[in-house]
N, C-alpha and C positions, 0 to 999 in steps of 0.2 A: 620545572618550577621546584623550589625548595619549600617544603611544608614542615614547619616546626610544630611539635606537639609536646605539651607538658604531660608526662605520664607518671609522675612521682606517686600518684595515688596507688599505682600497681605495686608499690613496695609494702603496703600495709598488710597486716595479717588478717584483719577483718574484711570479709567480702560483702559489699553492699551493692545497691543498684547502680550507683555511679561507676564503680570499678568494673562491674559486669559490662556496662555500656562501653567503657574505654577498651577493655580487653577484646570484646567482640568486634568493635569497629576496626581495631588494628588488624585483626585476622582478615576481615573482608577488604580493607584497604589494600593489603598485600596481594590478595587474589584478583582484585578488580583493576588495579592501577600499577602497571609496570613502567610508566613513563616518568612520573614525578618522583622526586627524592624525598623521603620522610626522615626527619631528624627527631629522634625520640629521646627526650631529656628526663632523667630521673636522678635520685640522690643517694639511694642505698642499694639494697639487694631486693630483687623482685620476689614477691610472693610466688612460689612455684606454681600455684594454681592460676596465677594471673599474668605470668611472664608472656610478653609478646612473642609471636612467631618470628622465625628468622627468614626474611626475604632479602633478595640481593639489593633492593633499593631502600632497605631500612638501615639507618645508621643510629645505633643505640649509644647514647652519650651519658655516662655516669659521672657525676661530680658531686661530692659530698660537702656538706656544710652544716654545722650545728645550729645556726640561727639564721632566720630570715632568708632561707634558701632561694625562694622565688625572686626576691628583690635584690639578691647579691650575686651568688654564683650562677644561677640560672640566667639572670638578666645579662651578665657579662658574656656567658657562652652564647647566648642568643644574639647578642650584638656582633660577636665575632663570626657567627655562622652565616650572616647576611641572608637569612631566610626571606622568602618573598611574602609568606603569610604565616602567622602564628595562630594555631588553634589551642585555646585553653578549654578543656572539657569541664571546667568549673569557673566560677567568677572570681578570678584573682590575677588580673593583669599585672605584669611588672611595670613599675612607674617609668623606668628609663629604657627606651627602646628606639630603634631607628624609625624615623617618620615615614620612610618609604615602605616599611613592612606593614601589611594589612593585618588587622587583628579580628579574630572571631572567637566568641565565647559561647559556651552552652550554659543556659540557666535551667537547672533541673526543677527547682521549686523555690518559693519564697516563704517557706514555712516559718522562718524566724521573724518575718514581718507579721504573720497572722497569729502565731503562738509563741511570743517571746518568753513566756514563763516556762516553757518546756525545754529551754536551753540554759546552759550555765552562763553566767554573766560574762566570763572571759570569751567563750565561743560567740556569744551574741554580739559583743563589740566587734570582734574580728569579722564576722559574717556581714554585718551591716556596713562596716568600713569598706571592705573589698567589693561587695556587691554594688554599693553606691558609686564607687570609682569606676569599676569595670563596665557596668551597664551604660554609664554615661560616656565613657571613652572608647568603647569597642566600635569598630567599623560595622560589624555585623553581629547579630545575636541569633542563636538557635534556641528556640523554646521547644520543650519535649511534648507539649500538648497545647491545645487551645486555651485550656484553663491557666496554664503557666503564662502564656502570652497575655491573657487578660490581666493577670496579676502584675506583670511587668508594667503594663500601661496604667494600671491603677496606682501603683506606688511610684511610678516615674512617668507622670503624664507628659513631660516635656520630650520624651523619646519619640522619634519618628516611627510610626507603626511599620513603615515599609522596610525598615532595617531588621525586622524580626521575622524569622521563618520558622514555621512549625514543622518539625521532623520527628515522627514517632519512633519509639524504641522498637526493638525486635525481641526475640526469645531464643533459647538454646534448645532446639529440638533433639539434639544428640543426648541431652541430659534428661529431658522431661517427657518426650514422646516415646513411642515404641512400645513393644510388648513388655509385660512385667516379667522380671526374672525372680521367680518366687524364692529360689535358694538364697540369692543375695538379699532380697527384701526381708525374708524371715530372719536371716542372720543379723541384719541391722536392727530389726525390732527386738530380738533377744538381747542384743548388746545394750539397747536403750531401755529395756524393761517394759516394752510396749506389748501388752497382751490384749487381743481382741480389737474391736473397732475404736476409732479415735477421730476426734475433730482436730484439724491441724491449723496452726498459725505458723508462718515462717517469716522471719525478718528480725530487725534489730529490736532489742529490748530497751525501749526509751518511751517517755511519756506521750509523744505525739501519736504513737501507734495504737494507743487506746486499749492496751491489753487488759488493764484492770476491769474495763467494762465487759470484755470478753469473759473474764473469769466470773464476774457477777452473773452474766447471762448463762454460763455453763452451770453454775450452782443452781440457778432458778430452774433450768431444764431438768437437771438431775432430780431435784426435789419434786417437781411436778410429775415426772414420768417414771421415776425409779430406774432409769436406764443405767446400764453398766458401762456406757461409753467413757472413754478417756479424753483428756485434752492434752495435746502435745504443743508446747510453745518452743519452737525450734528457732533459736536465734542467739547471737552473742550479746553480752551486756555492752550497751553503748554508753549512755549517760543517763543519770537520774533513774537508774533501774531498780534501786533498792525497794521502793514501794511495791513494785510488781512482784518481786521475790517474796516480800513480807506478806502480801495478800495471798499468794499461792500457799505459803507455809501455814497461814492461819485459817485457810479454808477448811470447812467441814468435809470437803472432798479432796484434801491435799494428796491422798494416796493415788488419786486418779489424775493428778496434774503432773505432767512429766516435762522437765526443762532440761534437755540434753546438752545445752550449751553449743559450743562451736562444732560444726560438722563439716566434712568435706563437701564441696559443691556436688561431686558425683553421687554422694549419698542422698542428696535432696530429692533427686528424681524418684528413688525408691520410697522415700517418706511421703511424697506427694501422691504417687500412684496407689499407695496402700491405704490412704486416708478415706474416711467416709464422706467428709465435706471439708472444704477449705474456707476459713473465715478470715477476712481482712477488714478489721474494724477501724482502721486509721481515721484520725480526725482530718487528715490532709495529705494528699500525695500529688507530686508534680506529674507523675505518670502511673507508677505501680506495676513494675515488671512482673511481680508475683501473680497478678491477675492473668497474664498470658501464660505463665508457668502452670497455673492451675488448669487453664483451658487445655494446654498441651498434654498434661498428664491425664486428662479425662476425668477430672474431679469436679463435682458440682460446687459452685462458688456462691458465697454470701459475702457482700461487701457493703460498706457505708455509702450513702448516697450524697457524697460531697466531692468537692474539688474536681480532679480529672477522672475519678473512678467510674462514674456513669459514661463518660466520654469514651473510655477505653473498653469497658466491659459490655456496653450496649445492652442487648436483650439476653446476654449470656449469664446473667447473675440475678439473684434475689437481693433486694436492698433493704436497708434499715437506717434509721436515724442514729448517728454515732453516739448520741447522748442517752439512748433508750435501750437499757439492758433487757427489759421485758420484751421489747419489739424484736431484738436479736434472738432471744430465747425462743420466741414463737416461730421465727423464720427457721431456726435450727430444727425445731419439731416438725415444721411443715415439710422440709426437704428430706429429713431422715425417715419420715413415716410413709413416704411415697416413692416406690421404685420407678413408677412412670414419670414422676416429676424429675427425679434424678437423671433418668435417661434423656428427658427433654432438655434439661439444662446442659448436660454434657454435649449433646448434639449442637445446641445453639452456641456453646463455647467454641467447639471445633470450627464452626462456620465463621464465627467472629475472628478467629485466629488467622484466617486467610488474609486479613488486612495488614498483617504485621510480619516483618522479618528483619533480621540484621542486614541481609543483603540490600533490601530496599532502603533501610536507614543509612547504610554506608554509601550507596549510590547517590542519594539525595544530599548527604553531607559532603561528599567529595565535589559534587557539582557546585555546591554553595561555596566551598572553600576556594575553588579554582575560578569562580566567576569574576 
């Protein structure tokens, strides 16, 4: 069987959850499946940290085009390839394709339906257009959580529930698990100017991640307790990030708020393992891989009680209302003031982590693609 996969997202410089998902599934596909042929289509040069591995049954096809790549060059190459099935790891099916070719899309989230104000108008139009088309036209849909499946059925009630399969993400143990390398960890902290204990957020800097509320909670905690703890906001600027940076710069604790910008993926493990607590305050997540990364790194987790986050984190996290900065501040105080609670949450996180792996995700995805 020929399985075509659109992997152009792996060309991007910014690493996000979707790109981590594609990269890890390709690694596992090559390890698990030597029978099928995989046609990997992209348009430019791979990000070195995301480049797919080289397996004998991987055929990497690079075709560039300045405009409408998915609907022009990719669509034409796909037609010529005579693939049996097309997997789009995002919702953007080409309009023109062979009727005999089965199509499978992955829906990561429908945040743009819930929070349209957090997207640029241009991106919002594009996301709605392609999601509407792809969800209705795909033969099969992979949802990365029950929460995402529920959203698909909410916004597209005409869709047959039976064509949606929930397949959970995995995590990267080689990056986030294992013993701490104090020399490398301390060298990274010195480079970033991180001295002492710190609260960590990792992810894109954009409105839906609710980072402004985290800064507000951090300020409240510092004022109430007099703690010397720092706040590290580790993530690249995505879109509408200006208010986040402005709030950090105007904060009375601005010297304790560190925004290191883009970091290598391999550095993130050191940053996670060295943190006192990981906070994920997002208004909405389709899955939230960083939840698993915190568990793997052995860091206590505080996260918002919305969307897929309780589904993924289970009893391994403390929760708060994403709109309540005071509530988050109190949860930060609760966990930082109790070593016993920290140990309990870390243990629960490790136990919860056993439910997820990239191998499990890849096996279920392959079975669904080939069925």
